[in-house]
KOLKOL-339496 format. One record per atom (N, C-alpha, C): residue number from 1; atom name; x negated, y, z. Coordinates in nm, 4 decimals, decimal comma. Layout:
[pt NUM; 'CA'; [X; Y; Z]],
...
//
This chain:
[pt 1; 'N'; [-3,3722; 1,5236; -4,8023]],
[pt 1; 'CA'; [-3,4047; 1,4946; -4,6662]],
[pt 1; 'C'; [-3,4550; 1,6156; -4,5905]],
[pt 2; 'N'; [-3,5332; 1,6923; -4,6550]],
[pt 2; 'CA'; [-3,5858; 1,8099; -4,5877]],
[pt 2; 'C'; [-3,4754; 1,9079; -4,5545]],
[pt 3; 'N'; [-3,3657; 1,9087; -4,6323]],
[pt 3; 'CA'; [-3,2545; 1,9987; -4,6010]],
[pt 3; 'C'; [-3,1828; 1,9534; -4,4738]],
[pt 4; 'N'; [-3,1747; 1,8221; -4,4526]],
[pt 4; 'CA'; [-3,1139; 1,7708; -4,3291]],
[pt 4; 'C'; [-3,1989; 1,8063; -4,2081]],
[pt 5; 'N'; [-3,3297; 1,7971; -4,2213]],
[pt 5; 'CA'; [-3,4193; 1,8304; -4,1103]],
[pt 5; 'C'; [-3,4068; 1,9767; -4,0754]],
[pt 6; 'N'; [-3,3950; 2,0622; -4,1775]],
[pt 6; 'CA'; [-3,3788; 2,2049; -4,1516]],
[pt 6; 'C'; [-3,2432; 2,2339; -4,0873]],
[pt 7; 'N'; [-3,1435; 2,1568; -4,1279]],
[pt 7; 'CA'; [-3,0103; 2,1754; -4,0714]],
[pt 7; 'C'; [-3,0110; 2,1478; -3,9206]],
[pt 8; 'N'; [-3,0781; 2,0413; -3,8780]],
[pt 8; 'CA'; [-3,0849; 2,0091; -3,7358]],
[pt 8; 'C'; [-3,1618; 2,1149; -3,6579]],
[pt 9; 'N'; [-3,2572; 2,1797; -3,7193]],
[pt 9; 'CA'; [-3,3326; 2,2833; -3,6501]],
[pt 9; 'C'; [-3,2475; 2,4063; -3,6258]],
[pt 10; 'N'; [-3,1451; 2,4292; -3,7105]],
[pt 10; 'CA'; [-3,0620; 2,5476; -3,6991]],
[pt 10; 'C'; [-2,9500; 2,5300; -3,5960]],
[pt 11; 'N'; [-2,9229; 2,4058; -3,5563]],
[pt 11; 'CA'; [-2,8144; 2,3811; -3,4604]],
[pt 11; 'C'; [-2,8626; 2,4164; -3,3209]],
[pt 12; 'N'; [-2,7865; 2,4983; -3,2545]],
[pt 12; 'CA'; [-2,8166; 2,5327; -3,1151]],
[pt 12; 'C'; [-2,6948; 2,5006; -3,0294]],
[pt 13; 'N'; [-2,7189; 2,4561; -2,9119]],
[pt 13; 'CA'; [-2,6129; 2,4231; -2,8181]],
[pt 13; 'C'; [-2,6122; 2,5257; -2,7064]],
[pt 14; 'N'; [-2,4946; 2,5678; -2,6654]],
[pt 14; 'CA'; [-2,4892; 2,6638; -2,5551]],
[pt 14; 'C'; [-2,5378; 2,5991; -2,4260]],
[pt 15; 'N'; [-2,5921; 2,6811; -2,3394]],
[pt 15; 'CA'; [-2,6402; 2,6309; -2,2102]],
[pt 15; 'C'; [-2,5213; 2,5832; -2,1278]],
[pt 16; 'N'; [-2,5402; 2,4717; -2,0615]],
[pt 16; 'CA'; [-2,4336; 2,4131; -1,9805]],
[pt 16; 'C'; [-2,4607; 2,4457; -1,8351]],
[pt 17; 'N'; [-2,3583; 2,4970; -1,7696]],
[pt 17; 'CA'; [-2,3680; 2,5233; -1,6269]],
[pt 17; 'C'; [-2,3409; 2,3945; -1,5524]],
[pt 18; 'N'; [-2,4357; 2,3433; -1,4808]],
[pt 18; 'CA'; [-2,4174; 2,2194; -1,4048]],
[pt 18; 'C'; [-2,3769; 2,2550; -1,2629]],
[pt 19; 'N'; [-2,2485; 2,2696; -1,2448]],
[pt 19; 'CA'; [-2,1942; 2,2959; -1,1129]],
[pt 19; 'C'; [-2,1270; 2,1679; -1,0664]],
[pt 20; 'N'; [-2,1695; 2,1199; -0,9512]],
[pt 20; 'CA'; [-2,1098; 1,9975; -0,8993]],
[pt 20; 'C'; [-1,9671; 2,0259; -0,8564]],
[pt 21; 'N'; [-1,8775; 1,9468; -0,9090]],
[pt 21; 'CA'; [-1,7382; 1,9625; -0,8690]],
[pt 21; 'C'; [-1,7137; 1,8768; -0,7453]],
[pt 22; 'N'; [-1,6345; 1,9292; -0,6572]],
[pt 22; 'CA'; [-1,6014; 1,8564; -0,5351]],
[pt 22; 'C'; [-1,4706; 1,7834; -0,5615]],
[pt 23; 'N'; [-1,4782; 1,6505; -0,5604]],
[pt 23; 'CA'; [-1,3605; 1,5682; -0,5828]],
[pt 23; 'C'; [-1,3202; 1,5037; -0,4519]],
[pt 24; 'N'; [-1,1910; 1,4902; -0,4319]],
[pt 24; 'CA'; [-1,1499; 1,4196; -0,3104]],
[pt 24; 'C'; [-1,1941; 1,2743; -0,3179]],
[pt 25; 'N'; [-1,2189; 1,2189; -0,2021]],
[pt 25; 'CA'; [-1,2575; 1,0776; -0,1976]],
[pt 25; 'C'; [-1,1427; 0,9924; -0,2471]],
[pt 26; 'N'; [-1,1772; 0,8913; -0,3215]],
[pt 26; 'CA'; [-1,0744; 0,7995; -0,3675]],
[pt 26; 'C'; [-1,1173; 0,6593; -0,3279]],
[pt 27; 'N'; [-1,0316; 0,5927; -0,2564]],
[pt 27; 'CA'; [-1,0573; 0,4557; -0,2175]],
[pt 27; 'C'; [-0,9805; 0,3656; -0,3126]],
[pt 28; 'N'; [-1,0468; 0,2630; -0,3611]],
[pt 28; 'CA'; [-0,9846; 0,1708; -0,4542]],
[pt 28; 'C'; [-1,0036; 0,0301; -0,4018]],
[pt 29; 'N'; [-0,8976; -0,0490; -0,4073]],
[pt 29; 'CA'; [-0,9063; -0,1850; -0,3584]],
[pt 29; 'C'; [-0,8121; -0,2768; -0,4324]],
[pt 30; 'N'; [-0,8045; -0,3975; -0,3844]],
[pt 30; 'CA'; [-0,7296; -0,5039; -0,4508]],
[pt 30; 'C'; [-0,6470; -0,5759; -0,3463]],
[pt 31; 'N'; [-0,5194; -0,5977; -0,3760]],
[pt 31; 'CA'; [-0,4342; -0,6713; -0,2843]],
[pt 31; 'C'; [-0,3292; -0,7479; -0,3623]],
[pt 32; 'N'; [-0,3094; -0,8734; -0,3265]],
[pt 32; 'CA'; [-0,2055; -0,9538; -0,3906]],
[pt 32; 'C'; [-0,0788; -0,9587; -0,3059]],
[pt 33; 'N'; [-0,0782; -0,8869; -0,1942]],
[pt 33; 'CA'; [0,0376; -0,8876; -0,1054]],
[pt 33; 'C'; [0,1531; -0,8101; -0,1675]],
[pt 34; 'N'; [0,1257; -0,6910; -0,2186]],
[pt 34; 'CA'; [0,2292; -0,6061; -0,2765]],
[pt 34; 'C'; [0,2340; -0,6287; -0,4268]],
[pt 35; 'N'; [0,3375; -0,6948; -0,4745]],
[pt 35; 'CA'; [0,3481; -0,7256; -0,6175]],
[pt 35; 'C'; [0,4113; -0,6117; -0,6969]],
[pt 36; 'N'; [0,4455; -0,5005; -0,6324]],
[pt 36; 'CA'; [0,5044; -0,3869; -0,7027]],
[pt 36; 'C'; [0,3998; -0,3022; -0,7743]],
[pt 37; 'N'; [0,2729; -0,3222; -0,7457]],
[pt 37; 'CA'; [0,1687; -0,2429; -0,8094]],
[pt 37; 'C'; [0,1185; -0,3133; -0,9344]],
[pt 38; 'N'; [0,0749; -0,2349; -1,0316]],
[pt 38; 'CA'; [0,0182; -0,2921; -1,1532]],
[pt 38; 'C'; [-0,1220; -0,3450; -1,1231]],
[pt 39; 'N'; [-0,1530; -0,4596; -1,1732]],
[pt 39; 'CA'; [-0,2864; -0,5202; -1,1619]],
[pt 39; 'C'; [-0,3318; -0,5382; -1,0176]],
[pt 40; 'N'; [-0,2396; -0,5331; -0,9225]],
[pt 40; 'CA'; [-0,2710; -0,5533; -0,7804]],
[pt 40; 'C'; [-0,3675; -0,4504; -0,7237]],
[pt 41; 'N'; [-0,3882; -0,3377; -0,7905]],
[pt 41; 'CA'; [-0,4780; -0,2340; -0,7401]],
[pt 41; 'C'; [-0,4059; -0,1461; -0,6386]],
[pt 42; 'N'; [-0,4766; -0,1076; -0,5352]],
[pt 42; 'CA'; [-0,4261; -0,0132; -0,4367]],
[pt 42; 'C'; [-0,5242; 0,1027; -0,4267]],
[pt 43; 'N'; [-0,4724; 0,2207; -0,3982]],
[pt 43; 'CA'; [-0,5557; 0,3395; -0,3892]],
[pt 43; 'C'; [-0,5237; 0,4170; -0,2623]],
[pt 44; 'N'; [-0,6234; 0,4845; -0,2122]],
[pt 44; 'CA'; [-0,6134; 0,5817; -0,1044]],
[pt 44; 'C'; [-0,5283; 0,5346; 0,0131]],
[pt 45; 'N'; [-0,4159; 0,6041; 0,0401]],
[pt 45; 'CA'; [-0,3364; 0,5759; 0,1594]],
[pt 45; 'C'; [-0,2871; 0,4316; 0,1632]],
[pt 46; 'N'; [-0,2382; 0,3843; 0,0492]],
[pt 46; 'CA'; [-0,1845; 0,2493; 0,0455]],
[pt 46; 'C'; [-0,2925; 0,1459; 0,0758]],
[pt 47; 'N'; [-0,4120; 0,1678; 0,0283]],
[pt 47; 'CA'; [-0,5229; 0,0764; 0,0563]],
[pt 47; 'C'; [-0,5615; 0,0805; 0,2039]],
[pt 48; 'N'; [-0,5704; 0,1989; 0,2590]],
[pt 48; 'CA'; [-0,6071; 0,2127; 0,3999]],
[pt 48; 'C'; [-0,5023; 0,1458; 0,4884]],
[pt 49; 'N'; [-0,3748; 0,1676; 0,4575]],
[pt 49; 'CA'; [-0,2689; 0,1038; 0,5364]],
[pt 49; 'C'; [-0,2724; -0,0477; 0,5224]],
[pt 50; 'N'; [-0,2960; -0,0982; 0,4013]],
[pt 50; 'CA'; [-0,3021; -0,2434; 0,3817]],
[pt 50; 'C'; [-0,4199; -0,3040; 0,4582]],
[pt 51; 'N'; [-0,5344; -0,2360; 0,4593]],
[pt 51; 'CA'; [-0,6491; -0,2834; 0,5370]],
[pt 51; 'C'; [-0,6151; -0,2887; 0,6858]],
[pt 52; 'N'; [-0,5434; -0,1871; 0,7330]],
[pt 52; 'CA'; [-0,5028; -0,1834; 0,8734]],
[pt 52; 'C'; [-0,4040; -0,2960; 0,9041]],
[pt 53; 'N'; [-0,3066; -0,3176; 0,8156]],
[pt 53; 'CA'; [-0,2109; -0,4262; 0,8354]],
[pt 53; 'C'; [-0,2815; -0,5613; 0,8371]],
[pt 54; 'N'; [-0,3801; -0,5802; 0,7506]],
[pt 54; 'CA'; [-0,4554; -0,7060; 0,7483]],
[pt 54; 'C'; [-0,5233; -0,7310; 0,8827]],
[pt 55; 'N'; [-0,5735; -0,6244; 0,9427]],
[pt 55; 'CA'; [-0,6385; -0,6373; 1,0734]],
[pt 55; 'C'; [-0,5361; -0,6801; 1,1781]],
[pt 56; 'N'; [-0,4159; -0,6233; 1,1719]],
[pt 56; 'CA'; [-0,3122; -0,6593; 1,2687]],
[pt 56; 'C'; [-0,2516; -0,7964; 1,2412]],
[pt 57; 'N'; [-0,2530; -0,8408; 1,1181]],
[pt 57; 'CA'; [-0,2030; -0,9751; 1,0869]],
[pt 57; 'C'; [-0,2959; -1,0845; 1,1386]],
[pt 58; 'N'; [-0,4205; -1,0509; 1,1633]],
[pt 58; 'CA'; [-0,5212; -1,1489; 1,2044]],
[pt 58; 'C'; [-0,5214; -1,1635; 1,3563]],
[pt 59; 'N'; [-0,5108; -1,2850; 1,4023]],
[pt 59; 'CA'; [-0,5200; -1,3141; 1,5456]],
[pt 59; 'C'; [-0,6668; -1,3056; 1,5868]],
[pt 60; 'N'; [-0,6945; -1,2437; 1,7006]],
[pt 60; 'CA'; [-0,8334; -1,2304; 1,7452]],
[pt 60; 'C'; [-0,8941; -1,3692; 1,7646]],
[pt 61; 'N'; [-1,0144; -1,3881; 1,7083]],
[pt 61; 'CA'; [-1,0835; -1,5155; 1,7132]],
[pt 61; 'C'; [-1,0584; -1,6018; 1,5908]],
[pt 62; 'N'; [-0,9697; -1,5580; 1,5032]],
[pt 62; 'CA'; [-0,9317; -1,6359; 1,3864]],
[pt 62; 'C'; [-1,0301; -1,6194; 1,2695]],
[pt 63; 'N'; [-1,1004; -1,5086; 1,2639]],
[pt 63; 'CA'; [-1,1915; -1,4822; 1,1527]],
[pt 63; 'C'; [-1,3277; -1,5464; 1,1795]],
[pt 64; 'N'; [-1,3761; -1,6158; 1,0804]],
[pt 64; 'CA'; [-1,5033; -1,6863; 1,0907]],
[pt 64; 'C'; [-1,6179; -1,5893; 1,1130]],
[pt 65; 'N'; [-1,7025; -1,6170; 1,2081]],
[pt 65; 'CA'; [-1,8230; -1,5399; 1,2407]],
[pt 65; 'C'; [-1,7929; -1,4010; 1,2976]],
[pt 66; 'N'; [-1,6660; -1,3678; 1,3216]],
[pt 66; 'CA'; [-1,6288; -1,2400; 1,3820]],
[pt 66; 'C'; [-1,5213; -1,2640; 1,4885]],
[pt 67; 'N'; [-1,5613; -1,3151; 1,6042]],
[pt 67; 'CA'; [-1,4615; -1,3532; 1,7053]],
[pt 67; 'C'; [-1,3850; -1,2348; 1,7653]],
[pt 68; 'N'; [-1,4362; -1,1133; 1,7536]],
[pt 68; 'CA'; [-1,3677; -0,9968; 1,8102]],
[pt 68; 'C'; [-1,2772; -0,9264; 1,7102]],
[pt 69; 'N'; [-1,2753; -0,9726; 1,5853]],
[pt 69; 'CA'; [-1,1915; -0,9114; 1,4826]],
[pt 69; 'C'; [-1,0476; -0,9594; 1,5009]],
[pt 70; 'N'; [-0,9523; -0,8703; 1,4855]],
[pt 70; 'CA'; [-0,8116; -0,9071; 1,4954]],
[pt 70; 'C'; [-0,7471; -0,8491; 1,6196]],
[pt 71; 'N'; [-0,6255; -0,8904; 1,6434]],
[pt 71; 'CA'; [-0,5489; -0,8363; 1,7560]],
[pt 71; 'C'; [-0,5159; -0,9447; 1,8584]],
[pt 72; 'N'; [-0,5036; -0,9011; 1,9835]],
[pt 72; 'CA'; [-0,4657; -0,9920; 2,0919]],
[pt 72; 'C'; [-0,3144; -0,9982; 2,1105]],
[pt 73; 'N'; [-0,2420; -0,9165; 2,0348]],
[pt 73; 'CA'; [-0,0964; -0,9085; 2,0517]],
[pt 73; 'C'; [-0,0302; -1,0436; 2,0251]],
[pt 74; 'N'; [-0,0813; -1,1174; 1,9275]],
[pt 74; 'CA'; [-0,0217; -1,2482; 1,8960]],
[pt 74; 'C'; [-0,0286; -1,3427; 2,0153]],
[pt 75; 'N'; [-0,1330; -1,3324; 2,0959]],
[pt 75; 'CA'; [-0,1465; -1,4185; 2,2139]],
[pt 75; 'C'; [-0,0620; -1,3696; 2,3316]],
[pt 76; 'N'; [-0,0229; -1,2424; 2,3299]],
[pt 76; 'CA'; [0,0537; -1,1840; 2,4399]],
[pt 76; 'C'; [0,2011; -1,1665; 2,4077]],
[pt 77; 'N'; [0,2422; -1,2101; 2,2916]],
[pt 77; 'CA'; [0,3772; -1,1838; 2,2424]],
[pt 77; 'C'; [0,4863; -1,2432; 2,3321]],
[pt 78; 'N'; [0,4612; -1,3576; 2,3918]],
[pt 78; 'CA'; [0,5630; -1,4234; 2,4747]],
[pt 78; 'C'; [0,5437; -1,3958; 2,6237]],
[pt 79; 'N'; [0,4468; -1,3120; 2,6576]],
[pt 79; 'CA'; [0,4228; -1,2760; 2,7974]],
[pt 79; 'C'; [0,5125; -1,1580; 2,8356]],
[pt 80; 'N'; [0,5474; -1,1464; 2,9652]],
[pt 80; 'CA'; [0,6219; -1,0275; 3,0081]],
[pt 80; 'C'; [0,5356; -0,9028; 2,9912]],
[pt 81; 'N'; [0,5964; -0,7949; 2,9484]],
[pt 81; 'CA'; [0,5216; -0,6719; 2,9199]],
[pt 81; 'C'; [0,4991; -0,5929; 3,0482]],
[pt 82; 'N'; [0,4024; -0,6373; 3,1275]],
[pt 82; 'CA'; [0,3655; -0,5691; 3,2511]],
[pt 82; 'C'; [0,2782; -0,4481; 3,2168]],
[pt 83; 'N'; [0,2586; -0,3573; 3,3103]],
[pt 83; 'CA'; [0,1706; -0,2425; 3,2831]],
[pt 83; 'C'; [0,0275; -0,2845; 3,2457]],
[pt 84; 'N'; [-0,0221; -0,3938; 3,3040]],
[pt 84; 'CA'; [-0,1563; -0,4409; 3,2717]],
[pt 84; 'C'; [-0,1646; -0,4901; 3,1264]],
[pt 85; 'N'; [-0,0651; -0,5684; 3,0851]],
[pt 85; 'CA'; [-0,0629; -0,6193; 2,9474]],
[pt 85; 'C'; [-0,0417; -0,5048; 2,8498]],
[pt 86; 'N'; [0,0407; -0,4090; 2,8868]],
[pt 86; 'CA'; [0,0626; -0,2909; 2,8033]],
[pt 86; 'C'; [-0,0697; -0,2161; 2,7811]],
[pt 87; 'N'; [-0,1491; -0,2041; 2,8858]],
[pt 87; 'CA'; [-0,2790; -0,1350; 2,8756]],
[pt 87; 'C'; [-0,3760; -0,2135; 2,7873]],
[pt 88; 'N'; [-0,3765; -0,3463; 2,7997]],
[pt 88; 'CA'; [-0,4619; -0,4299; 2,7146]],
[pt 88; 'C'; [-0,4232; -0,4118; 2,5685]],
[pt 89; 'N'; [-0,2931; -0,4105; 2,5398]],
[pt 89; 'CA'; [-0,2456; -0,3920; 2,4024]],
[pt 89; 'C'; [-0,2827; -0,2536; 2,3516]],
[pt 90; 'N'; [-0,2653; -0,1523; 2,4346]],
[pt 90; 'CA'; [-0,2995; -0,0151; 2,3961]],
[pt 90; 'C'; [-0,4473; -0,0023; 2,3616]],
[pt 91; 'N'; [-0,5337; -0,0595; 2,4436]],
[pt 91; 'CA'; [-0,6775; -0,0562; 2,4158]],
[pt 91; 'C'; [-0,7107; -0,1321; 2,2882]],
[pt 92; 'N'; [-0,6458; -0,2464; 2,2662]],
[pt 92; 'CA'; [-0,6706; -0,3255; 2,1470]],
[pt 92; 'C'; [-0,6270; -0,2516; 2,0203]],
[pt 93; 'N'; [-0,5118; -0,1866; 2,0249]],
[pt 93; 'CA'; [-0,4634; -0,1101; 1,9097]],
[pt 93; 'C'; [-0,5586; 0,0050; 1,8789]],
[pt 94; 'N'; [-0,6027; 0,0767; 1,9815]],
[pt 94; 'CA'; [-0,6991; 0,1863; 1,9594]],
[pt 94; 'C'; [-0,8304; 0,1344; 1,9020]],
[pt 95; 'N'; [-0,8765; 0,0194; 1,9485]],
[pt 95; 'CA'; [-0,9995; -0,0401; 1,8955]],
[pt 95; 'C'; [-0,9838; -0,0753; 1,7488]],
[pt 96; 'N'; [-0,8708; -0,1334; 1,7125]],
[pt 96; 'CA'; [-0,8468; -0,1721; 1,5732]],
[pt 96; 'C'; [-0,8415; -0,0489; 1,4835]],
[pt 97; 'N'; [-0,7697; 0,0534; 1,5268]],
[pt 97; 'CA'; [-0,7585; 0,1738; 1,4433]],
[pt 97; 'C'; [-0,8931; 0,2435; 1,4323]],
[pt 98; 'N'; [-0,9685; 0,2500; 1,5403]],
[pt 98; 'CA'; [-1,0995; 0,3157; 1,5363]],
[pt 98; 'C'; [-1,2049; 0,2320; 1,4641]],
[pt 99; 'N'; [-1,1760; 0,1045; 1,4380]],
[pt 99; 'CA'; [-1,2663; 0,0178; 1,3624]],
[pt 99; 'C'; [-1,2824; 0,0689; 1,2191]],
[pt 100; 'N'; [-1,1774; 0,1296; 1,1666]],
[pt 100; 'CA'; [-1,1793; 0,1838; 1,0302]],
[pt 100; 'C'; [-1,2194; 0,3311; 1,0363]],
[pt 101; 'N'; [-1,3333; 0,3691; 0,9758]],
[pt 101; 'CA'; [-1,3793; 0,5084; 0,9859]],
[pt 101; 'C'; [-1,2962; 0,6061; 0,9028]],
[pt 102; 'N'; [-1,2012; 0,5578; 0,8249]],
[pt 102; 'CA'; [-1,1194; 0,6461; 0,7410]],
[pt 102; 'C'; [-0,9992; 0,7022; 0,8145]],
[pt 103; 'N'; [-0,9670; 0,6456; 0,9318]],
[pt 103; 'CA'; [-0,8483; 0,6882; 1,0057]],
[pt 103; 'C'; [-0,8799; 0,7087; 1,1529]],
[pt 104; 'N'; [-0,7910; 0,7800; 1,2189]],
[pt 104; 'CA'; [-0,8047; 0,8043; 1,3622]],
[pt 104; 'C'; [-0,6653; 0,7997; 1,4238]],
[pt 105; 'N'; [-0,6535; 0,7378; 1,5394]],
[pt 105; 'CA'; [-0,5256; 0,7301; 1,6105]],
[pt 105; 'C'; [-0,5076; 0,8554; 1,6943]],
[pt 106; 'N'; [-0,3958; 0,9217; 1,6756]],
[pt 106; 'CA'; [-0,3663; 1,0423; 1,7535]],
[pt 106; 'C'; [-0,2779; 1,0108; 1,8739]],
[pt 107; 'N'; [-0,1801; 0,9244; 1,8535]],
[pt 107; 'CA'; [-0,0842; 0,8946; 1,9592]],
[pt 107; 'C'; [-0,0379; 0,7505; 1,9420]],
[pt 108; 'N'; [-0,0558; 0,6691; 2,0439]],
[pt 108; 'CA'; [-0,0145; 0,5286; 2,0368]],
[pt 108; 'C'; [0,0835; 0,5015; 2,1504]],
[pt 109; 'N'; [0,1993; 0,4455; 2,1144]],
[pt 109; 'CA'; [0,3025; 0,4127; 2,2126]],
[pt 109; 'C'; [0,3345; 0,2641; 2,1995]],
[pt 110; 'N'; [0,3264; 0,1923; 2,3118]],
[pt 110; 'CA'; [0,3570; 0,0492; 2,3161]],
[pt 110; 'C'; [0,4867; 0,0313; 2,3926]],
[pt 111; 'N'; [0,5845; -0,0327; 2,3273]],
[pt 111; 'CA'; [0,7116; -0,0605; 2,3933]],
[pt 111; 'C'; [0,7504; -0,2050; 2,3674]],
[pt 112; 'N'; [0,8301; -0,2585; 2,4556]],
[pt 112; 'CA'; [0,8795; -0,3940; 2,4388]],
[pt 112; 'C'; [1,0282; -0,3928; 2,4084]],
[pt 113; 'N'; [1,0756; -0,4979; 2,3488]],
[pt 113; 'CA'; [1,2181; -0,5165; 2,3275]],
[pt 113; 'C'; [1,2464; -0,6661; 2,3386]],
[pt 114; 'N'; [1,3697; -0,7063; 2,3223]],
[pt 114; 'CA'; [1,4115; -0,8444; 2,3473]],
[pt 114; 'C'; [1,3263; -0,9482; 2,2742]],
[pt 115; 'N'; [1,2928; -0,9216; 2,1501]],
[pt 115; 'CA'; [1,2272; -1,0208; 2,0659]],
[pt 115; 'C'; [1,0775; -0,9992; 2,0472]],
[pt 116; 'N'; [1,0168; -0,8985; 2,1110]],
[pt 116; 'CA'; [0,8741; -0,8797; 2,0894]],
[pt 116; 'C'; [0,8195; -0,7477; 2,1394]],
[pt 117; 'N'; [0,7204; -0,6974; 2,0670]],
[pt 117; 'CA'; [0,6480; -0,5764; 2,1047]],
[pt 117; 'C'; [0,6473; -0,4809; 1,9864]],
[pt 118; 'N'; [0,6669; -0,3523; 2,0155]],
[pt 118; 'CA'; [0,6661; -0,2521; 1,9106]],
[pt 118; 'C'; [0,5552; -0,1506; 1,9378]],
[pt 119; 'N'; [0,4790; -0,1193; 1,8323]],
[pt 119; 'CA'; [0,3712; -0,0215; 1,8403]],
[pt 119; 'C'; [0,4071; 0,0941; 1,7480]],
[pt 120; 'N'; [0,4039; 0,2144; 1,8008]],
[pt 120; 'CA'; [0,4240; 0,3324; 1,7172]],
[pt 120; 'C'; [0,3014; 0,4209; 1,7349]],
[pt 121; 'N'; [0,2395; 0,4582; 1,6243]],
[pt 121; 'CA'; [0,1203; 0,5422; 1,6341]],
[pt 121; 'C'; [0,1176; 0,6449; 1,5220]],
[pt 122; 'N'; [0,0585; 0,7579; 1,5540]],
[pt 122; 'CA'; [0,0371; 0,8631; 1,4558]],
[pt 122; 'C'; [-0,1065; 0,8508; 1,4087]],
[pt 123; 'N'; [-0,1228; 0,8319; 1,2781]],
[pt 123; 'CA'; [-0,2550; 0,8154; 1,2188]],
[pt 123; 'C'; [-0,2955; 0,9417; 1,1453]],
[pt 124; 'N'; [-0,4228; 0,9761; 1,1556]],
[pt 124; 'CA'; [-0,4786; 1,0846; 1,0761]],
[pt 124; 'C'; [-0,5731; 1,0236; 0,9749]],
[pt 125; 'N'; [-0,5445; 1,0470; 0,8463]],
[pt 125; 'CA'; [-0,6331; 1,0030; 0,7383]],
[pt 125; 'C'; [-0,7403; 1,1101; 0,7254]],
[pt 126; 'N'; [-0,8599; 1,0803; 0,7726]],
[pt 126; 'CA'; [-0,9633; 1,1813; 0,7911]],
[pt 126; 'C'; [-1,0084; 1,2495; 0,6625]],
[pt 127; 'N'; [-1,0224; 1,1759; 0,5530]],
[pt 127; 'CA'; [-1,0703; 1,2368; 0,4284]],
[pt 127; 'C'; [-0,9695; 1,3363; 0,3723]],
[pt 128; 'N'; [-0,8433; 1,3214; 0,4086]],
[pt 128; 'CA'; [-0,7379; 1,4060; 0,3534]],
[pt 128; 'C'; [-0,6766; 1,4993; 0,4575]],
[pt 129; 'N'; [-0,7081; 1,4778; 0,5851]],
[pt 129; 'CA'; [-0,6532; 1,5554; 0,6952]],
[pt 129; 'C'; [-0,4996; 1,5533; 0,6925]],
[pt 130; 'N'; [-0,4451; 1,4342; 0,6733]],
[pt 130; 'CA'; [-0,3010; 1,4142; 0,6676]],
[pt 130; 'C'; [-0,2617; 1,3177; 0,7780]],
[pt 131; 'N'; [-0,1519; 1,3497; 0,8466]],
[pt 131; 'CA'; [-0,1020; 1,2617; 0,9515]],
[pt 131; 'C'; [0,0223; 1,1870; 0,9042]],
[pt 132; 'N'; [0,0338; 1,0630; 0,9504]],
[pt 132; 'CA'; [0,1499; 0,9817; 0,9168]],
[pt 132; 'C'; [0,1792; 0,8904; 1,0352]],
[pt 133; 'N'; [0,3071; 0,8709; 1,0640]],
[pt 133; 'CA'; [0,3472; 0,7835; 1,1727]],
[pt 133; 'C'; [0,3704; 0,6429; 1,1177]],
[pt 134; 'N'; [0,3155; 0,5453; 1,1884]],
[pt 134; 'CA'; [0,3283; 0,4059; 1,1479]],
[pt 134; 'C'; [0,3928; 0,3285; 1,2628]],
[pt 135; 'N'; [0,4815; 0,2384; 1,2266]],
[pt 135; 'CA'; [0,5472; 0,1558; 1,3274]],
[pt 135; 'C'; [0,5244; 0,0091; 1,2949]],
[pt 136; 'N'; [0,4717; -0,0643; 1,3923]],
[pt 136; 'CA'; [0,4481; -0,2083; 1,3789]],
[pt 136; 'C'; [0,5352; -0,2804; 1,4804]],
[pt 137; 'N'; [0,6097; -0,3787; 1,4326]],
[pt 137; 'CA'; [0,6935; -0,4572; 1,5202]],
[pt 137; 'C'; [0,6449; -0,6014; 1,5167]],
[pt 138; 'N'; [0,5975; -0,6490; 1,6304]],
[pt 138; 'CA'; [0,5526; -0,7877; 1,6439]],
[pt 138; 'C'; [0,6709; -0,8661; 1,6994]],
[pt 139; 'N'; [0,7371; -0,9386; 1,6123]],
[pt 139; 'CA'; [0,8597; -1,0071; 1,6468]],
[pt 139; 'C'; [0,8312; -1,1552; 1,6718]],
[pt 140; 'N'; [0,8924; -1,2126; 1,7742]],
[pt 140; 'CA'; [0,8704; -1,3528; 1,8083]],
[pt 140; 'C'; [0,9196; -1,4465; 1,6994]],
[pt 141; 'N'; [1,0198; -1,4065; 1,6231]],
[pt 141; 'CA'; [1,0792; -1,4905; 1,5207]],
[pt 141; 'C'; [1,0218; -1,4593; 1,3818]],
[pt 142; 'N'; [1,0111; -1,3301; 1,3487]],
[pt 142; 'CA'; [0,9763; -1,2873; 1,2137]],
[pt 142; 'C'; [0,8293; -1,2502; 1,1936]],
[pt 143; 'N'; [0,7486; -1,2494; 1,2976]],
[pt 143; 'CA'; [0,6081; -1,2114; 1,2837]],
[pt 143; 'C'; [0,5923; -1,0598; 1,2856]],
[pt 144; 'N'; [0,5024; -1,0075; 1,2014]],
[pt 144; 'CA'; [0,4733; -0,8647; 1,1975]],
[pt 144; 'C'; [0,5612; -0,7966; 1,0945]],
[pt 145; 'N'; [0,6294; -0,6921; 1,1378]],
[pt 145; 'CA'; [0,7103; -0,6103; 1,0481]],
[pt 145; 'C'; [0,6502; -0,4707; 1,0504]],
[pt 146; 'N'; [0,5977; -0,4261; 0,9370]],
[pt 146; 'CA'; [0,5317; -0,2955; 0,9289]],
[pt 146; 'C'; [0,6220; -0,1955; 0,8585]],
[pt 147; 'N'; [0,6287; -0,0765; 0,9143]],
[pt 147; 'CA'; [0,7085; 0,0308; 0,8541]],
[pt 147; 'C'; [0,6278; 0,1570; 0,8457]],
//
């Protein structure tokens, strides 16, 4: 036994440099909408986009205890796209995008077509400083089509 105690006294460990490593932020979430992912996990860009799509899928006033959450586009879908309605939609889209602190809207374009309203916006993912263009089509027949 005394030989084991002496053995432990002879062991020395090199000094460890504790330098904090800077890791990129990683967002992790869960979604059952996209069945192509393993275990329904979503990460980073895909999670942020899914959160944004969920906000656009929700009609304003539909969420319990949060009457301002969601979009007004569903209520305006069958209205003529006048400049006033276009401005209301533009403000609503900017509010929804700015609701999420992980992204910022750079350019939002609202256009109408025969069957609905189309939103095209350039998003900046702030933690990564990456821009991506997203297109949302609110169709009177098919609902929301995200690209």
